[in-house]
PyMOL commands that place a pseudoatom at each C-alpha (Angstrom):
pseudoatom trace, name=CA, resn=UNK, resi=1, chain=A, elem=C, hetatm=0, pos=[19.782, -40.903, -12.404]
pseudoatom trace, name=CA, resn=UNK, resi=2, chain=A, elem=C, hetatm=0, pos=[20.802, -44.389, -13.587]
pseudoatom trace, name=CA, resn=UNK, resi=3, chain=A, elem=C, hetatm=0, pos=[20.234, -45.774, -10.108]
pseudoatom trace, name=CA, resn=UNK, resi=4, chain=A, elem=C, hetatm=0, pos=[16.686, -44.376, -10.088]
pseudoatom trace, name=CA, resn=UNK, resi=5, chain=A, elem=C, hetatm=0, pos=[15.937, -45.900, -13.523]
pseudoatom trace, name=CA, resn=UNK, resi=6, chain=A, elem=C, hetatm=0, pos=[17.336, -49.237, -12.306]
pseudoatom trace, name=CA, resn=UNK, resi=7, chain=A, elem=C, hetatm=0, pos=[14.965, -49.244, -9.298]
pseudoatom trace, name=CA, resn=UNK, resi=8, chain=A, elem=C, hetatm=0, pos=[11.987, -48.328, -11.487]
pseudoatom trace, name=CA, resn=UNK, resi=9, chain=A, elem=C, hetatm=0, pos=[12.884, -51.191, -13.844]
pseudoatom trace, name=CA, resn=UNK, resi=10, chain=A, elem=C, hetatm=0, pos=[13.074, -53.633, -10.919]
pseudoatom trace, name=CA, resn=UNK, resi=11, chain=A, elem=C, hetatm=0, pos=[9.706, -52.434, -9.567]
pseudoatom trace, name=CA, resn=UNK, resi=12, chain=A, elem=C, hetatm=0, pos=[8.080, -52.863, -12.984]
pseudoatom trace, name=CA, resn=UNK, resi=13, chain=A, elem=C, hetatm=0, pos=[9.586, -56.349, -13.343]
pseudoatom trace, name=CA, resn=UNK, resi=14, chain=A, elem=C, hetatm=0, pos=[8.314, -57.397, -9.892]
pseudoatom trace, name=CA, resn=UNK, resi=15, chain=A, elem=C, hetatm=0, pos=[4.829, -56.022, -10.683]
pseudoatom trace, name=CA, resn=UNK, resi=16, chain=A, elem=C, hetatm=0, pos=[4.663, -57.923, -13.989]
pseudoatom trace, name=CA, resn=UNK, resi=17, chain=A, elem=C, hetatm=0, pos=[5.856, -61.111, -12.264]
pseudoatom trace, name=CA, resn=UNK, resi=18, chain=A, elem=C, hetatm=0, pos=[3.210, -60.698, -9.527]
pseudoatom trace, name=CA, resn=UNK, resi=19, chain=A, elem=C, hetatm=0, pos=[0.414, -60.208, -12.084]
pseudoatom trace, name=CA, resn=UNK, resi=20, chain=A, elem=C, hetatm=0, pos=[1.536, -63.277, -14.060]
pseudoatom trace, name=CA, resn=UNK, resi=21, chain=A, elem=C, hetatm=0, pos=[1.712, -65.326, -10.873]
pseudoatom trace, name=CA, resn=UNK, resi=22, chain=A, elem=C, hetatm=0, pos=[-1.784, -64.187, -9.907]
pseudoatom trace, name=CA, resn=UNK, resi=23, chain=A, elem=C, hetatm=0, pos=[-3.316, -65.281, -13.239]
pseudoatom trace, name=CA, resn=UNK, resi=24, chain=A, elem=C, hetatm=0, pos=[-1.412, -68.550, -13.670]
pseudoatom trace, name=CA, resn=UNK, resi=25, chain=A, elem=C, hetatm=0, pos=[-1.799, -69.757, -10.089]
pseudoatom trace, name=CA, resn=UNK, resi=26, chain=A, elem=C, hetatm=0, pos=[-5.601, -69.590, -9.829]
pseudoatom trace, name=CA, resn=UNK, resi=27, chain=A, elem=C, hetatm=0, pos=[-7.503, -72.322, -8.037]
pseudoatom trace, name=CA, resn=UNK, resi=28, chain=A, elem=C, hetatm=0, pos=[-9.549, -74.840, -9.984]
pseudoatom trace, name=CA, resn=UNK, resi=29, chain=A, elem=C, hetatm=0, pos=[-12.620, -76.976, -9.512]
pseudoatom trace, name=CA, resn=UNK, resi=30, chain=A, elem=C, hetatm=0, pos=[-14.543, -79.339, -11.769]
pseudoatom trace, name=CA, resn=UNK, resi=31, chain=A, elem=C, hetatm=0, pos=[-17.747, -79.428, -13.820]
pseudoatom trace, name=CA, resn=UNK, resi=32, chain=A, elem=C, hetatm=0, pos=[-19.510, -82.728, -14.523]
pseudoatom trace, name=CA, resn=UNK, resi=33, chain=A, elem=C, hetatm=0, pos=[-22.441, -82.804, -16.943]
pseudoatom trace, name=CA, resn=UNK, resi=34, chain=A, elem=C, hetatm=0, pos=[-25.276, -85.296, -16.367]
pseudoatom trace, name=CA, resn=UNK, resi=35, chain=A, elem=C, hetatm=0, pos=[-27.274, -85.965, -19.554]
pseudoatom trace, name=CA, resn=UNK, resi=36, chain=A, elem=C, hetatm=0, pos=[-28.038, -89.702, -19.557]
pseudoatom trace, name=CA, resn=UNK, resi=37, chain=A, elem=C, hetatm=0, pos=[-27.831, -91.230, -23.030]
pseudoatom trace, name=CA, resn=UNK, resi=38, chain=A, elem=C, hetatm=0, pos=[-26.811, -88.004, -24.774]
pseudoatom trace, name=CA, resn=UNK, resi=39, chain=A, elem=C, hetatm=0, pos=[-23.528, -86.467, -25.912]
pseudoatom trace, name=CA, resn=UNK, resi=40, chain=A, elem=C, hetatm=0, pos=[-23.252, -82.869, -24.727]
pseudoatom trace, name=CA, resn=UNK, resi=41, chain=A, elem=C, hetatm=0, pos=[-21.533, -79.733, -26.014]
pseudoatom trace, name=CA, resn=UNK, resi=42, chain=A, elem=C, hetatm=0, pos=[-21.715, -76.927, -23.453]
pseudoatom trace, name=CA, resn=UNK, resi=43, chain=A, elem=C, hetatm=0, pos=[-20.294, -73.468, -24.124]
pseudoatom trace, name=CA, resn=UNK, resi=44, chain=A, elem=C, hetatm=0, pos=[-20.002, -71.344, -20.967]
pseudoatom trace, name=CA, resn=UNK, resi=45, chain=A, elem=C, hetatm=0, pos=[-18.523, -67.971, -20.071]
pseudoatom trace, name=CA, resn=UNK, resi=46, chain=A, elem=C, hetatm=0, pos=[-17.430, -66.392, -16.828]
pseudoatom trace, name=CA, resn=UNK, resi=47, chain=A, elem=C, hetatm=0, pos=[-20.202, -64.179, -15.437]
pseudoatom trace, name=CA, resn=UNK, resi=48, chain=A, elem=C, hetatm=0, pos=[-17.729, -61.545, -14.233]
pseudoatom trace, name=CA, resn=UNK, resi=49, chain=A, elem=C, hetatm=0, pos=[-15.703, -59.325, -16.495]
pseudoatom trace, name=CA, resn=UNK, resi=50, chain=A, elem=C, hetatm=0, pos=[-12.002, -59.994, -16.177]
pseudoatom trace, name=CA, resn=UNK, resi=51, chain=A, elem=C, hetatm=0, pos=[-8.890, -58.276, -17.475]
pseudoatom trace, name=CA, resn=UNK, resi=52, chain=A, elem=C, hetatm=0, pos=[-9.013, -60.526, -20.556]
pseudoatom trace, name=CA, resn=UNK, resi=53, chain=A, elem=C, hetatm=0, pos=[-12.787, -60.348, -21.202]
pseudoatom trace, name=CA, resn=UNK, resi=54, chain=A, elem=C, hetatm=0, pos=[-15.404, -63.088, -21.235]
pseudoatom trace, name=CA, resn=UNK, resi=55, chain=A, elem=C, hetatm=0, pos=[-13.815, -65.739, -23.407]
pseudoatom trace, name=CA, resn=UNK, resi=56, chain=A, elem=C, hetatm=0, pos=[-16.203, -68.680, -23.938]
pseudoatom trace, name=CA, resn=UNK, resi=57, chain=A, elem=C, hetatm=0, pos=[-15.130, -72.143, -22.769]
pseudoatom trace, name=CA, resn=UNK, resi=58, chain=A, elem=C, hetatm=0, pos=[-16.299, -75.200, -24.737]
pseudoatom trace, name=CA, resn=UNK, resi=59, chain=A, elem=C, hetatm=0, pos=[-16.872, -78.483, -22.877]
pseudoatom trace, name=CA, resn=UNK, resi=60, chain=A, elem=C, hetatm=0, pos=[-17.673, -81.588, -24.956]
pseudoatom trace, name=CA, resn=UNK, resi=61, chain=A, elem=C, hetatm=0, pos=[-18.668, -84.829, -23.270]
pseudoatom trace, name=CA, resn=UNK, resi=62, chain=A, elem=C, hetatm=0, pos=[-19.687, -85.422, -19.674]
pseudoatom trace, name=CA, resn=UNK, resi=63, chain=A, elem=C, hetatm=0, pos=[-16.456, -84.638, -17.813]
pseudoatom trace, name=CA, resn=UNK, resi=64, chain=A, elem=C, hetatm=0, pos=[-15.448, -83.979, -15.155]
pseudoatom trace, name=CA, resn=UNK, resi=65, chain=A, elem=C, hetatm=0, pos=[-13.703, -80.950, -16.654]
pseudoatom trace, name=CA, resn=UNK, resi=66, chain=A, elem=C, hetatm=0, pos=[-11.105, -78.969, -14.705]
pseudoatom trace, name=CA, resn=UNK, resi=67, chain=A, elem=C, hetatm=0, pos=[-11.951, -75.277, -14.768]
pseudoatom trace, name=CA, resn=UNK, resi=68, chain=A, elem=C, hetatm=0, pos=[-10.938, -72.110, -12.903]
pseudoatom trace, name=CA, resn=UNK, resi=69, chain=A, elem=C, hetatm=0, pos=[-12.923, -71.267, -9.791]
pseudoatom trace, name=CA, resn=UNK, resi=70, chain=A, elem=C, hetatm=0, pos=[-15.698, -68.793, -10.533]
pseudoatom trace, name=CA, resn=UNK, resi=71, chain=A, elem=C, hetatm=0, pos=[-19.293, -68.295, -11.548]
pseudoatom trace, name=CA, resn=UNK, resi=72, chain=A, elem=C, hetatm=0, pos=[-20.254, -69.242, -15.100]
pseudoatom trace, name=CA, resn=UNK, resi=73, chain=A, elem=C, hetatm=0, pos=[-23.322, -69.181, -17.318]
pseudoatom trace, name=CA, resn=UNK, resi=74, chain=A, elem=C, hetatm=0, pos=[-24.135, -71.051, -20.536]
pseudoatom trace, name=CA, resn=UNK, resi=75, chain=A, elem=C, hetatm=0, pos=[-24.029, -69.448, -23.967]
pseudoatom trace, name=CA, resn=UNK, resi=76, chain=A, elem=C, hetatm=0, pos=[-25.111, -72.535, -25.911]
pseudoatom trace, name=CA, resn=UNK, resi=77, chain=A, elem=C, hetatm=0, pos=[-25.921, -76.195, -25.205]
pseudoatom trace, name=CA, resn=UNK, resi=78, chain=A, elem=C, hetatm=0, pos=[-26.222, -78.977, -27.774]
pseudoatom trace, name=CA, resn=UNK, resi=79, chain=A, elem=C, hetatm=0, pos=[-27.545, -82.436, -26.887]
pseudoatom trace, name=CA, resn=UNK, resi=80, chain=A, elem=C, hetatm=0, pos=[-26.829, -85.123, -29.460]
pseudoatom trace, name=CA, resn=UNK, resi=81, chain=A, elem=C, hetatm=0, pos=[-28.069, -88.716, -29.731]
pseudoatom trace, name=CA, resn=UNK, resi=82, chain=A, elem=C, hetatm=0, pos=[-26.130, -90.840, -32.230]
pseudoatom trace, name=CA, resn=UNK, resi=83, chain=A, elem=C, hetatm=0, pos=[-27.320, -94.268, -33.320]
pseudoatom trace, name=CA, resn=UNK, resi=84, chain=A, elem=C, hetatm=0, pos=[-25.024, -94.605, -36.365]
pseudoatom trace, name=CA, resn=UNK, resi=85, chain=A, elem=C, hetatm=0, pos=[-22.809, -92.117, -38.208]
pseudoatom trace, name=CA, resn=UNK, resi=86, chain=A, elem=C, hetatm=0, pos=[-25.674, -91.219, -40.549]
pseudoatom trace, name=CA, resn=UNK, resi=87, chain=A, elem=C, hetatm=0, pos=[-28.504, -91.537, -38.018]
pseudoatom trace, name=CA, resn=UNK, resi=88, chain=A, elem=C, hetatm=0, pos=[-28.454, -88.893, -35.278]
pseudoatom trace, name=CA, resn=UNK, resi=89, chain=A, elem=C, hetatm=0, pos=[-30.413, -85.939, -33.978]
pseudoatom trace, name=CA, resn=UNK, resi=90, chain=A, elem=C, hetatm=0, pos=[-29.626, -82.849, -31.903]
pseudoatom trace, name=CA, resn=UNK, resi=91, chain=A, elem=C, hetatm=0, pos=[-31.433, -80.372, -29.691]
pseudoatom trace, name=CA, resn=UNK, resi=92, chain=A, elem=C, hetatm=0, pos=[-30.065, -76.854, -29.174]
pseudoatom trace, name=CA, resn=UNK, resi=93, chain=A, elem=C, hetatm=0, pos=[-30.568, -74.375, -26.330]
pseudoatom trace, name=CA, resn=UNK, resi=94, chain=A, elem=C, hetatm=0, pos=[-29.533, -70.737, -26.695]
pseudoatom trace, name=CA, resn=UNK, resi=95, chain=A, elem=C, hetatm=0, pos=[-31.185, -69.197, -23.692]
pseudoatom trace, name=CA, resn=UNK, resi=96, chain=A, elem=C, hetatm=0, pos=[-33.627, -69.104, -20.818]
pseudoatom trace, name=CA, resn=UNK, resi=97, chain=A, elem=C, hetatm=0, pos=[-31.273, -71.109, -18.634]
pseudoatom trace, name=CA, resn=UNK, resi=98, chain=A, elem=C, hetatm=0, pos=[-33.431, -71.811, -15.573]
pseudoatom trace, name=CA, resn=UNK, resi=99, chain=A, elem=C, hetatm=0, pos=[-31.196, -73.068, -12.736]
pseudoatom trace, name=CA, resn=UNK, resi=100, chain=A, elem=C, hetatm=0, pos=[-28.153, -72.959, -15.056]
pseudoatom trace, name=CA, resn=UNK, resi=101, chain=A, elem=C, hetatm=0, pos=[-28.037, -69.139, -14.941]
pseudoatom trace, name=CA, resn=UNK, resi=102, chain=A, elem=C, hetatm=0, pos=[-25.280, -69.402, -12.313]
pseudoatom trace, name=CA, resn=UNK, resi=103, chain=A, elem=C, hetatm=0, pos=[-22.922, -72.385, -12.430]
pseudoatom trace, name=CA, resn=UNK, resi=104, chain=A, elem=C, hetatm=0, pos=[-20.650, -71.897, -9.422]
pseudoatom trace, name=CA, resn=UNK, resi=105, chain=A, elem=C, hetatm=0, pos=[-17.306, -73.736, -9.382]
pseudoatom trace, name=CA, resn=UNK, resi=106, chain=A, elem=C, hetatm=0, pos=[-15.526, -73.968, -6.002]
pseudoatom trace, name=CA, resn=UNK, resi=107, chain=A, elem=C, hetatm=0, pos=[-11.889, -74.859, -5.290]
pseudoatom trace, name=CA, resn=UNK, resi=108, chain=A, elem=C, hetatm=0, pos=[-11.329, -78.630, -5.460]
pseudoatom trace, name=CA, resn=UNK, resi=109, chain=A, elem=C, hetatm=0, pos=[-15.089, -79.347, -5.690]
pseudoatom trace, name=CA, resn=UNK, resi=110, chain=A, elem=C, hetatm=0, pos=[-17.132, -80.903, -8.506]
pseudoatom trace, name=CA, resn=UNK, resi=111, chain=A, elem=C, hetatm=0, pos=[-20.222, -79.022, -9.663]
pseudoatom trace, name=CA, resn=UNK, resi=112, chain=A, elem=C, hetatm=0, pos=[-22.667, -81.430, -11.289]
pseudoatom trace, name=CA, resn=UNK, resi=113, chain=A, elem=C, hetatm=0, pos=[-25.002, -80.002, -13.910]
pseudoatom trace, name=CA, resn=UNK, resi=114, chain=A, elem=C, hetatm=0, pos=[-28.181, -81.986, -14.551]
pseudoatom trace, name=CA, resn=UNK, resi=115, chain=A, elem=C, hetatm=0, pos=[-29.795, -80.858, -17.763]
pseudoatom trace, name=CA, resn=UNK, resi=116, chain=A, elem=C, hetatm=0, pos=[-31.713, -82.233, -20.708]
pseudoatom trace, name=CA, resn=UNK, resi=117, chain=A, elem=C, hetatm=0, pos=[-33.968, -85.307, -20.495]
pseudoatom trace, name=CA, resn=UNK, resi=118, chain=A, elem=C, hetatm=0, pos=[-36.497, -86.043, -19.348]
pseudoatom trace, name=CA, resn=UNK, resi=119, chain=A, elem=C, hetatm=0, pos=[-37.885, -83.112, -21.315]
pseudoatom trace, name=CA, resn=UNK, resi=120, chain=A, elem=C, hetatm=0, pos=[-41.271, -81.546, -20.629]
pseudoatom trace, name=CA, resn=UNK, resi=121, chain=A, elem=C, hetatm=0, pos=[-43.380, -80.035, -23.373]
pseudoatom trace, name=CA, resn=UNK, resi=122, chain=A, elem=C, hetatm=0, pos=[-45.122, -76.907, -22.105]
pseudoatom trace, name=CA, resn=UNK, resi=123, chain=A, elem=C, hetatm=0, pos=[-47.819, -75.097, -23.997]
pseudoatom trace, name=CA, resn=UNK, resi=124, chain=A, elem=C, hetatm=0, pos=[-49.143, -71.592, -23.622]
pseudoatom trace, name=CA, resn=UNK, resi=125, chain=A, elem=C, hetatm=0, pos=[-52.431, -70.587, -25.193]
pseudoatom trace, name=CA, resn=UNK, resi=126, chain=A, elem=C, hetatm=0, pos=[-53.121, -66.930, -25.939]
pseudoatom trace, name=CA, resn=UNK, resi=127, chain=A, elem=C, hetatm=0, pos=[-56.658, -65.831, -26.726]
pseudoatom trace, name=CA, resn=UNK, resi=128, chain=A, elem=C, hetatm=0, pos=[-57.568, -62.889, -28.915]
pseudoatom trace, name=CA, resn=UNK, resi=129, chain=A, elem=C, hetatm=0, pos=[-60.892, -61.862, -30.408]
pseudoatom trace, name=CA, resn=UNK, resi=130, chain=A, elem=C, hetatm=0, pos=[-60.375, -63.844, -33.618]
pseudoatom trace, name=CA, resn=UNK, resi=131, chain=A, elem=C, hetatm=0, pos=[-57.591, -66.351, -32.913]
pseudoatom trace, name=CA, resn=UNK, resi=132, chain=A, elem=C, hetatm=0, pos=[-56.088, -68.653, -30.381]
pseudoatom trace, name=CA, resn=UNK, resi=133, chain=A, elem=C, hetatm=0, pos=[-52.315, -68.979, -30.527]
pseudoatom trace, name=CA, resn=UNK, resi=134, chain=A, elem=C, hetatm=0, pos=[-50.549, -72.013, -29.098]
pseudoatom trace, name=CA, resn=UNK, resi=135, chain=A, elem=C, hetatm=0, pos=[-46.878, -71.646, -28.202]
pseudoatom trace, name=CA, resn=UNK, resi=136, chain=A, elem=C, hetatm=0, pos=[-44.749, -74.676, -27.412]
pseudoatom trace, name=CA, resn=UNK, resi=137, chain=A, elem=C, hetatm=0, pos=[-41.628, -74.748, -25.276]
pseudoatom trace, name=CA, resn=UNK, resi=138, chain=A, elem=C, hetatm=0, pos=[-39.404, -77.681, -24.418]
pseudoatom trace, name=CA, resn=UNK, resi=139, chain=A, elem=C, hetatm=0, pos=[-37.999, -77.557, -20.871]
pseudoatom trace, name=CA, resn=UNK, resi=140, chain=A, elem=C, hetatm=0, pos=[-35.207, -79.694, -19.406]
pseudoatom trace, name=CA, resn=UNK, resi=141, chain=A, elem=C, hetatm=0, pos=[-34.416, -80.847, -15.858]
pseudoatom trace, name=CA, resn=UNK, resi=142, chain=A, elem=C, hetatm=0, pos=[-32.697, -77.601, -14.853]
pseudoatom trace, name=CA, resn=UNK, resi=143, chain=A, elem=C, hetatm=0, pos=[-35.495, -75.440, -16.267]
pseudoatom trace, name=CA, resn=UNK, resi=144, chain=A, elem=C, hetatm=0, pos=[-33.451, -74.683, -19.401]
pseudoatom trace, name=CA, resn=UNK, resi=145, chain=A, elem=C, hetatm=0, pos=[-35.467, -74.100, -22.573]
pseudoatom trace, name=CA, resn=UNK, resi=146, chain=A, elem=C, hetatm=0, pos=[-34.683, -75.929, -25.800]
pseudoatom trace, name=CA, resn=UNK, resi=147, chain=A, elem=C, hetatm=0, pos=[-35.407, -74.744, -29.327]
pseudoatom trace, name=CA, resn=UNK, resi=148, chain=A, elem=C, hetatm=0, pos=[-38.502, -76.538, -30.622]
pseudoatom trace, name=CA, resn=UNK, resi=149, chain=A, elem=C, hetatm=0, pos=[-36.739, -77.923, -33.697]
pseudoatom trace, name=CA, resn=UNK, resi=150, chain=A, elem=C, hetatm=0, pos=[-34.704, -81.093, -33.944]
pseudoatom trace, name=CA, resn=UNK, resi=151, chain=A, elem=C, hetatm=0, pos=[-31.618, -81.176, -36.167]
pseudoatom trace, name=CA, resn=UNK, resi=152, chain=A, elem=C, hetatm=0, pos=[-31.043, -84.332, -38.230]
pseudoatom trace, name=CA, resn=UNK, resi=153, chain=A, elem=C, hetatm=0, pos=[-28.664, -85.237, -41.082]
pseudoatom trace, name=CA, resn=UNK, resi=154, chain=A, elem=C, hetatm=0, pos=[-31.624, -85.304, -43.518]
pseudoatom trace, name=CA, resn=UNK, resi=155, chain=A, elem=C, hetatm=0, pos=[-32.740, -81.789, -42.591]
pseudoatom trace, name=CA, resn=UNK, resi=156, chain=A, elem=C, hetatm=0, pos=[-36.195, -80.722, -41.438]
pseudoatom trace, name=CA, resn=UNK, resi=157, chain=A, elem=C, hetatm=0, pos=[-39.193, -82.979, -41.811]
pseudoatom trace, name=CA, resn=UNK, resi=158, chain=A, elem=C, hetatm=0, pos=[-42.758, -81.780, -41.904]
pseudoatom trace, name=CA, resn=UNK, resi=159, chain=A, elem=C, hetatm=0, pos=[-44.126, -82.222, -38.398]
pseudoatom trace, name=CA, resn=UNK, resi=160, chain=A, elem=C, hetatm=0, pos=[-47.531, -83.714, -37.625]
pseudoatom trace, name=CA, resn=UNK, resi=161, chain=A, elem=C, hetatm=0, pos=[-49.787, -81.852, -35.232]
pseudoatom trace, name=CA, resn=UNK, resi=162, chain=A, elem=C, hetatm=0, pos=[-52.892, -82.860, -33.309]
pseudoatom trace, name=CA, resn=UNK, resi=163, chain=A, elem=C, hetatm=0, pos=[-54.790, -80.462, -31.015]
pseudoatom trace, name=CA, resn=UNK, resi=164, chain=A, elem=C, hetatm=0, pos=[-56.848, -82.218, -28.334]
pseudoatom trace, name=CA, resn=UNK, resi=165, chain=A, elem=C, hetatm=0, pos=[-59.122, -80.576, -25.749]
pseudoatom trace, name=CA, resn=UNK, resi=166, chain=A, elem=C, hetatm=0, pos=[-59.484, -81.551, -22.073]
pseudoatom trace, name=CA, resn=UNK, resi=167, chain=A, elem=C, hetatm=0, pos=[-62.006, -84.299, -22.822]
pseudoatom trace, name=CA, resn=UNK, resi=168, chain=A, elem=C, hetatm=0, pos=[-59.822, -85.936, -25.503]
pseudoatom trace, name=CA, resn=UNK, resi=169, chain=A, elem=C, hetatm=0, pos=[-61.748, -84.661, -28.541]
pseudoatom trace, name=CA, resn=UNK, resi=170, chain=A, elem=C, hetatm=0, pos=[-59.544, -83.869, -31.562]
pseudoatom trace, name=CA, resn=UNK, resi=171, chain=A, elem=C, hetatm=0, pos=[-60.045, -80.195, -32.415]
pseudoatom trace, name=CA, resn=UNK, resi=172, chain=A, elem=C, hetatm=0, pos=[-57.637, -80.105, -35.372]
pseudoatom trace, name=CA, resn=UNK, resi=173, chain=A, elem=C, hetatm=0, pos=[-54.917, -82.217, -36.935]
pseudoatom trace, name=CA, resn=UNK, resi=174, chain=A, elem=C, hetatm=0, pos=[-52.615, -81.995, -39.905]
pseudoatom trace, name=CA, resn=UNK, resi=175, chain=A, elem=C, hetatm=0, pos=[-49.046, -81.242, -40.910]
pseudoatom trace, name=CA, resn=UNK, resi=176, chain=A, elem=C, hetatm=0, pos=[-47.099, -78.048, -40.408]
pseudoatom trace, name=CA, resn=UNK, resi=177, chain=A, elem=C, hetatm=0, pos=[-46.494, -76.037, -43.553]
pseudoatom trace, name=CA, resn=UNK, resi=178, chain=A, elem=C, hetatm=0, pos=[-43.345, -74.032, -44.146]
pseudoatom trace, name=CA, resn=UNK, resi=179, chain=A, elem=C, hetatm=0, pos=[-43.234, -70.713, -45.928]
for i in range(1, 179): cmd.bond("trace and resi %d" % i, "trace and resi %d" % (i + 1))
show_as sticks, trace
zoom trace
């Protein structure tokens, strides 16, 4: 009976050792972030569920960052431009990732992510019987969408707005009102 328990103990020990070896000896690759002129904070998560869940990974700077081989997707991106310690602004993206929906990292290879500027402002106009609604989206190089507000140390400022038709005539202008 003791001999049988001893063998079971050895089998369990070997299994635990094999599992630990499997998780600690995984291959790695690199991620490099290309955002000219901006500091970048990128939070990503593995697209596949693992034994330990989908723990987010935070990458600050441009890299290259060593990371386990796999397929990742962003959870949040922050672009920051700092002129002085009290003069900076940030843009935030929380979704609609465009080409960043699958960031694949291969063994020993560097995956370069090109995001952010130059940014394109896209508008969508919706017509109804009484109103026309204009939606604005800010889109980066990888097709990622940015929130249409800019964060600054002073807080929000009232934005100016000018609506121009195809011929250049000003249809309306003014300042946005909050509340």
